[in-house]
N, C-alpha and C positions, 0 to 999 in steps of 0.2 A: 515688824512687831517684835517687842522684847518681852520675854517672860520675866516678871519681877520677883518671882519666887515667894509671893505672898498673895492670899486671896484679896480681891478688890471688887466691890460693887460700885463705889464712888471714889473719884480721885480729884484732887486739886493740886496744881503744880505752882510753886513759888520758887523762883530761882532754879537751883539744881536739886530741889527737894520735892518729892511727891508725897502728899498727905493722903493716906489711903484709909477708907472706911470700909470695913467688911463685917459680914454677919452670915449666919446659917439659919436655915429653918429646921426645926425639930419635926419628928413624925406627926405631932399634933398641930403643926403650923405655927407654933410659937417661935419667936426669934431668939436665937442663942449665939454664944461666942461673938459678941459684939466688940469690935476692936478698932481703934484708930492708931495707925502706925505710920512710920515715915520710911521713905526709900530714897537713897542718894542716887539720882539719875546719872550723874557724871561718872561715878565710880561703880555703879550697878551693884549696890549693896544695901541690905536692910539696915537702917540706922536704929530703929526701935520698933518692936512689935506691938507695943501698947503705951501711948504717951499721955492719955487722959487719966486723971486720978479718980474720977467718979464713974459710976456705972450708968450706961445708957439704958433707960428703963423701958422705952417703947421701941417701935420699929424705926431705925434710922433711915432717912431718905435723902440727905444731902450733907455735903461738907464743903466749907469754903474757908480760905485762910486769907486774912488781911495782910498784904505784902509789906505794909509799913510797920505794923505792930506785931505781926506773926500770931495774932489771936486766931484760935481755931474755933470756927462756928460749926455746930452740928445740929441739924433739924431732925426731930423725931415725932412720930405720931402713932396713935392706935387706930386711926381712920374713923373714929367715932366722936372724939372730942377735939378741942383746939390743939394745934401742934405746939410742941415745946421747941425752944431754941436755946442752946447753951453756948457759952463762950468759955473756952479752956476748961470745960467740965462743969461749970456753974450755970444754973438757969439765969436767963436775963429776961 
């Protein structure tokens, strides 16, 4: 097991890069500090601590990266309504 020095709830790995989705729960159970970052597996270094330009508005629940296009897909939900899926920070 390797400590990647950044919080991670969900990870997708493409090549030598890990795409990391993390968040925290506030005392009122709202989701805060939502971040998508990248980690270089080969060199064991953080590449970027936040790579998406737009704010994740609900609770993130998955991340997937297309290995051909490097598009980053993030799923999010409030567990009451339909889930949202974004690609590189834009809703699709």
